[in-house]
N, C-alpha and C positions, 0 to 999 in steps of 0.2 A: 717660532715664538718672537724672534728678532723683530720681524715686521709689524706684527701686533702690538708688541709692547712698546715700539716706537711711536705708534699712533695713539695707544691708550695708556699712559702711564699708571701704575698700580693695577694692572689688568688682573694679576694673580689674586689680589686682595678682592677686586670686584667679583671675580668668579667664585670665590669662597664666601665671602661675607656681604657682598653689595646689596642695596635694596633693589626691588623690582625695576625701578626705573632706570638705574645706572646699568643694571643687567641688559636690559632692553636696548639701551643706547649702545653699549659695547657690541651687542650682537648685530645690531644694523650696521655699525661701522666696519666690523670684521667681516661679515657677509659681503657687503660691497667691495671690501678689499679682495676677497677671494673671487668674487664674480668678475671683477675687472682683469685680474691676472690669471685666471683659470687655465687659459689656453698655453701659458708658458709655465706652469708649475710642474715640478717634478713630483713624483708619488710621495716621497717624503714629506714635502712640503704640504700636500693635500692631506695627509695624514695628520700633519700638526694643525692644520685648521680645524680638521674633524674633531680632534680631541678638545679644542677650545670652544667651537661652536655647540658641541653636543651638551655642554654644561650650561650654555647661555640661551639658545633658542627657544628651548621649552618653556621660558619664562617670558617670552615676548608675546605682544598681543595677538590675537587670532588673525587679524588683517595682515600683520606682518609676516606671520608664518604661511598664510596663503600665498602671498607674492613670492616668498622665498621658495616655496615648493615648486611653483610655476617655473621660476627661473631654473632651479635645479634639474627639474625634469628632463631638460633636453641635454644636459651635460654628460658626457661619457666618462668624465673623471671626477664626478661629484662626490663629496664626502659619504663614504658608504653607511657609517654608523648613523650620521644625521639623517640620511635619507631614509634609512631603514625605521628610524624613529618616527620621522613624519608619516611614512607610509602606513604606520599602525596607529595613527591617531584616528579617533572617532569621527572627527570632522571631515566629511568627505571632500569639501573644498580644498582642504590641505593633502589628504592622502590620495584624492583622485588622480591629479596629474601625474603624480609619481607612479601610482599603479598602472596608469594607462601607457606610459611611454619610458620611464626611466630605465636606461640600459645597465645601471649598477646594481639594481635589485636582483639578487640571485634566486635560483629555482626554489631553493628549499624555503626562503623567506616568503615567496609568492604563495607557495602551497599551505604554509603556516597561516598566512593571513587569510587565505581563502576558507581554511576550516573554522575560523574564529569570528571573523567579522561579518558584517551585514551586507545586505543586498546591493547597496550603494558601492562598497568595496568590490563585490563580485562583478557588478556591470563594469566598473572602470577596468578591471583585469580583463575581462571578455573582449575588451577593444585593443589589447596589445597587438603589435605586429605579429608576433609568434606566440602560440600557446602549447605546451607540452601535453602529452597525454596524462601524466600525472596531475597537472593542473586542471585539464578539462574534466578528469574524472570527479574532482571535487566540485567544479562548478556545475555539471549537469546534475550532480546529486543535491546540492544544497540551493542552486539558483532558483529564482521565481521564473515566471513565464518570460519576462523580458530579458533576463539574464541568458537564459538558455537560447532564446531566439537569436540574441546578438552573437553569442559564441558559435552557433550553428552556421551562422552567416559570415563568419569570419574566415577568409580563405587561408589564413596563416595558422589556423587552429588544427591540431592533430588530435584525433580521438582513438582511444584503445577500443578493443572489442567490446569490453564491459561499457565503455561510454557510449559507444553506438547503440548497443542494446537499451540503455536508459533513454537515449535521444529518440529512438524510434518507438519506444513504448510511450514516452510523453507525447509524441507527435500525433498518435492516435486520437488524442483529445484536443489537438491544437493544430488547425489547418494551415496557419501561418508558418508553424514550424515544419510542417510537413513539406511545404514548398521550399524552405531554406535547406533542410536536409536532402531534399531530392535533387537540388542543383549542385551539390558538393562533387567536386571531380574525384574525391577519393572514396566515394560510396560504391561499395562492390555491387554487382548484379544480384547477389543473394540478399544483400541488405537492402536494396532497391525493392525487390520482390516483398519483403517482410514489410517494408514501409507502406507500399501500395495496399497490401492485404489488410492493414488496419485503417485505411483512409476510406472516405467516402467517394463517390462517383464524381461530384462536382469539382472536389479537390484533385482527383486524378485527372481530370480533364484540364483544369487550370495548370497543373504541373506540366502536362504534356505541351502546353503553349508556351511555357517560358523556358524550357530546357534547350540544350544543344541538339541538332539533328541526330547525332549518334545516340543520345541519351533518349530521345524520342523512340527511336528503334528499340532500344532496351525496354523501355516502358510498355510497349506494344507487345514485345516478346514475354515480358513478365505477366501482363494481364492475359495473355494466351494461357499461360502455365497456371495462373491462379484459377481460371474458368476450366482448365483441362490441359493435359500434357500437350496435346496438339488440338487446334481449333476444329471442330467438326463442322464441315460444310455440306449442307444438304443438297442433294442434285447428283448428277452424273460425273462431274469433275473431281479429281483426286487432287487436293492441293498439298497433301502431306509431303511429298518428295520436293514441292517447289519451296515449302516452309523451310525444309532442311538447307536447301541451296541459299536461300535469303539469309538464314542464320550464319552460314558459313561465311558468305560475303562480308555480313556485319563484323563477325569476329576477326576478319582479315582487314577491316577498315576499308572495304571496297564497295560497301552498299551506298551507292549515289546515283546522280541522274544519268551518268553515263552507262552504268550497268542497266538502269531501267530501260533506256534508249535501246541498248543492245537486245534486250529481251523482246521490246515491242517490234524492232525491225526484224526480228527472227521469227515473229509470230509465236512466241512462247507466252500463251496467254495466262496460264497458271503462275508462272515466274513473275510476270508483269504485275498481276493483281496481288500476289504476295508481297511484292516489293512496294506497291502503292500503299498496302496495308500497313507495313512497318514504317513507312515514311510519314503516314497521315494519321495514324491512330484509329483509323475505321477498320472495323472488322472485315475479314475476307469474305464472309457471307454477305454482308451488307454491300461491299463493292462489287461483287459478283452479280448480285441481283440488279443492282443500279446500272452497271455498264452494259449488262446483256439486255437492257430495256430497249425502249423504242427511239430514245433520244440520246445525243453525245454530250448534253450538258452536264452529266456527273463528271465526265473526264474533265471538261473545262473548270469546274469548280474544285476538284481535288487538285488539279494541276495548279491553278492560281494560289491554292491554300499553301502549298508546299513549295512555290516558287520555281516551277518547271518552266523551261524555255518553250516557245512555240513549236519548235522542231520535234520535241519529245511528246508534246501534246497531240500533234499531228499524227506521230507514229502510233500513239495509242488509239487515236480514232480509226486509222486504218487496220489496226489490230482488231478492234471491235467488229469491223465489217467483215473481216476475214480474207484470206489471200485471194479469193476468186471474185471478189466485189470491188470495183473501182468507182469511188465516188466522182461526182461531177465537180470540175474546177470551181463552180459557183457554190457549191456546198462547202467546200473547203475554205474559200474565201470568206463565205458567211461565219463559218467557225472561227477563222482567224479574227476577224472583227469583233466577234462576240467575246472572244478570249481577251482581245486588247482592253476592250470596254469594262469588262468585268472587275469591280473593285475588290481588292483583297479582303477588306472587312465584310463585304456581302458573302463572299465565298466561304470566310472562317465561321460566319454564323450559320450557314447551311450545314457545313461539316460538323459543327458543334451539335446542330439539331440530330444529325445522323448518329452522332455519339451517344446523345441522350436516349434516342430511340432504342438502340442496340443494346443499351444497358438495362433498359426498363424491364 
């Protein structure tokens, strides 16, 4: 109080009985005093300022409160009671900065505000660096579409099992939300399968395009499980053991180009096709029919889409021909040139067409 009273004589009287103009001026000067010295203030000094400002700041003009909230939102020792009061204001320009990033608002206060305030307050909270399961439970239950999308896209958000169930249910009517939920690193494979079951084909394909390679394999596996425990492939080849091998590799984190190259060099056709299927999102039956055809173009297209090196593509071409057939050097060179010239965007469009046809 010594600091404040030395600047503003009669502060006690202003706080108790001062007119709004005098209170606002006192609030401005004391707030500035706090902000200038905040880095050096002891906790008891901060508490002293808190006790004074909580009686003055609510009487200031909205522009002054907006400015003060913005400046307090980045301070780790901001006055807690004052911050809590401002964060509960209906005016989102005041509450928003504090709800978005203030480190002094405790978990209980955030949950309380989330339960009673409007969508603007929920949207601001959904952008915090970290969101607890208790808070996200309220956000996904009360939030509108934009709020829930923002929370789902927040890498610092943690969702409970109940929260994820609500997210997945809402994603069934919201393709954008499906994409955000599907890219979350903490989404389990069971939850991913549930998410895909409620989505349409075009969203599934778009999700496959934007996720990490390991998640692409999980999507391919989930889609196989949705359409049947193991994909049934017509013809004389039995791909079920190969699918089990690829699944085991994926779980071990070893489903990659090196593994695919090893299968191709060893002339393990079923394992090679199953690996390509998991990595590309194209069904085994589709790949088997295309690769067994008259041309090697499908191998170039799939290889370009998933970013294979030429050495792996070459091994797959040789695999297609079989161990007893040797292509001419001219044919191999022609394939290499065609692979180098093939634009990734062109290859991706063709693969997307295959995926569309296989789900039709």
